[in-house]
C-alpha positions as CSV (number, residue, x, y, z in Angstrom):
1,M,-8.6,39.3,-81.1
2,K,-12.3,38.9,-81.3
3,L,-14.7,40.7,-78.9
4,D,-15.8,37.4,-77.3
5,E,-12.2,36.6,-76.4
6,I,-11.8,40.0,-74.8
7,K,-15.0,39.6,-72.9
8,D,-13.8,36.2,-71.6
9,L,-10.6,37.8,-70.4
10,L,-12.5,40.5,-68.7
11,K,-14.7,38.1,-67.0
12,A,-11.8,36.1,-65.8
13,V,-10.0,39.1,-64.3
14,S,-13.3,40.2,-62.7
15,Q,-13.8,37.0,-61.0
16,S,-10.2,36.6,-59.7
17,D,-7.7,38.3,-57.5
18,V,-5.7,39.3,-60.6
19,N,-5.2,43.0,-60.8
20,E,-3.5,43.1,-64.3
21,L,-3.3,40.8,-67.3
22,E,-1.3,41.4,-70.5
23,V,-1.8,39.2,-73.6
24,T,-0.1,39.5,-76.9
25,S,-1.3,37.6,-80.0
26,G,0.3,38.5,-83.3
27,K,-0.2,42.2,-83.8
28,D,-2.8,42.4,-81.1
29,H,-1.8,43.5,-77.6
30,I,-4.2,43.7,-74.8
31,R,-3.7,44.8,-71.2
32,I,-6.5,44.4,-68.6
33,R,-5.9,46.4,-65.4
34,R,-7.9,47.1,-62.2
35,G,-7.4,50.1,-60.0
36,P,-5.7,49.8,-56.5
37,D,-9.0,48.6,-54.9
38,P,-10.5,45.8,-57.0
39,D,-14.0,46.3,-55.4
40,A,-14.1,50.0,-56.1
41,Q,-13.2,50.1,-59.8
42,P,-14.2,47.7,-62.6
43,P,-11.4,46.5,-64.8
44,Y,-10.7,48.1,-68.2
45,V,-9.0,47.1,-71.3
46,V,-6.1,48.8,-73.2
47,V,-6.0,47.5,-76.8
48,S,-3.0,48.6,-78.8
49,S,-3.5,48.9,-82.6
50,P,-1.2,50.5,-85.1
51,A,-4.1,52.4,-86.7
52,V,-5.8,53.8,-83.6
53,G,-3.3,54.1,-80.8
54,A,-4.4,52.8,-77.4
55,P,-8.1,52.7,-77.1
56,V,-9.6,51.7,-73.7
57,A,-12.9,49.9,-73.4
58,P,-14.7,50.1,-70.1
59,A,-15.8,46.8,-68.6
60,A,-19.0,48.2,-67.2
61,A,-21.2,51.1,-68.0
62,P,-19.4,54.4,-67.2
63,A,-20.8,56.5,-64.4
64,A,-22.7,59.7,-65.3
65,V,-20.4,62.7,-65.8
66,A,-21.5,66.1,-64.8
67,P,-22.0,68.5,-67.8
68,P,-19.1,70.8,-68.3
69,A,-19.1,74.0,-66.4
70,A,-19.6,77.3,-68.2
71,A,-16.4,78.7,-66.7
72,P,-13.4,78.9,-69.0
73,P,-10.7,76.1,-68.6
74,A,-8.0,76.6,-66.1
75,E,-4.9,78.2,-67.7
76,A,-1.6,79.2,-66.4
77,A,-1.2,83.0,-66.4
78,S,0.9,84.0,-69.5
79,D,0.9,86.5,-72.3
80,S,0.9,85.6,-75.9
81,D,4.6,86.6,-75.9
82,E,5.4,83.7,-73.5
83,D,3.6,81.1,-75.8
84,D,6.7,80.8,-78.0
85,G,8.4,77.5,-77.5
86,L,5.4,75.7,-76.0
87,I,4.7,72.2,-77.3
88,M,1.0,71.8,-78.2
89,V,-0.8,68.5,-77.5
90,K,-3.7,68.2,-79.9
91,S,-6.5,65.7,-80.1
92,P,-5.9,62.9,-82.5
93,I,-9.7,62.1,-82.7
94,V,-13.1,63.5,-82.3
95,G,-14.7,62.7,-78.9
96,T,-15.3,63.8,-75.3
97,F,-12.4,65.1,-73.1
98,Y,-12.0,63.5,-69.7
99,E,-9.3,64.7,-67.3
100,A,-9.4,61.6,-65.1
101,S,-10.1,57.8,-65.4
102,A,-13.4,58.1,-63.3
103,P,-15.6,61.0,-62.1
104,N,-14.3,60.9,-58.6
105,A,-10.6,60.2,-59.5
106,P,-7.9,62.8,-59.4
107,A,-7.0,64.4,-62.8
108,F,-4.1,62.8,-64.7
109,V,-2.3,66.1,-64.8
110,E,-2.7,69.7,-63.4
111,I,-1.2,72.9,-64.6
112,G,2.4,73.1,-63.3
113,D,2.9,69.3,-63.2
114,T,6.0,67.9,-64.7
115,V,5.2,65.1,-67.2
116,A,7.4,62.5,-68.8
117,K,7.3,61.4,-72.5
118,G,4.5,58.8,-72.8
119,Q,2.7,59.8,-69.5
120,V,-1.1,59.8,-69.8
121,L,-2.5,63.4,-69.9
122,C,-6.2,62.7,-70.4
123,I,-8.7,60.4,-71.9
124,I,-10.8,61.0,-75.0
125,E,-14.0,58.9,-75.3
126,A,-14.9,58.1,-78.9
127,M,-17.7,55.7,-79.8
128,K,-17.6,54.2,-76.2
129,L,-13.9,53.7,-76.4
130,M,-11.6,55.4,-73.9
131,N,-8.5,56.5,-75.7
132,E,-5.5,57.5,-73.4
133,I,-3.7,60.6,-74.8
134,E,0.0,60.6,-73.9
135,A,2.6,63.3,-73.8
136,D,4.9,63.3,-76.9
137,S,7.7,64.8,-75.0
138,A,8.7,65.6,-71.5
139,G,7.8,69.0,-70.1
140,V,5.7,71.1,-67.6
141,V,1.9,71.5,-68.2
142,A,1.6,75.2,-69.0
143,K,-1.9,75.5,-70.2
144,R,-5.1,73.4,-70.5
145,F,-7.5,74.5,-73.2
146,V,-10.5,72.3,-72.5
147,T,-12.7,71.4,-69.7
148,N,-13.7,68.1,-68.3
149,G,-16.7,66.5,-70.3
150,Q,-16.2,68.9,-73.2
151,P,-16.8,67.7,-76.8
152,I,-13.6,68.1,-78.9
153,E,-12.6,68.0,-82.5
154,Y,-9.8,66.4,-84.3
155,G,-6.6,68.6,-84.0
156,E,-8.1,70.8,-81.2
157,A,-5.5,72.0,-78.7
158,L,-5.7,70.1,-75.4
159,F,-2.6,71.2,-73.5
160,A,0.5,73.3,-73.9
161,L,3.7,71.9,-72.5
162,K,6.8,73.9,-71.7
163,P,9.8,71.8,-72.8
164,A,11.8,70.3,-69.8
């Protein structure tokens, strides 16, 4: 799909009462979804591509995000002996880590939360695209290695999951 077609779909959703629209055209698959309150959150687009995963493009300029705090990231109390058997969730791209879909929204996951395979754990912004990072397997979030707004590298550890 071309950018103009996506913009037209975004405009149509923004000007209607539709909260979610899904379109498949050949190998392209686009889902436009609004939050629970259409007036409070602009729609965003999830575009699936075999090469990239599921990038998300914001429909409006994102709100300013506070710079990351100097405090270390929250982690579950554990010794290195207990790290055996944890599933590491690593960044598939270089970008900026975000724990929630918006600055005032709750985090996708917290330490101690049980997650299902395919559940969104965080968002990584890369080149103005918001990429949802999903759990590869079910488990419990044991550790978080990064802070909100932190720049991250390819392959950098984001979370450790204790298998379910």
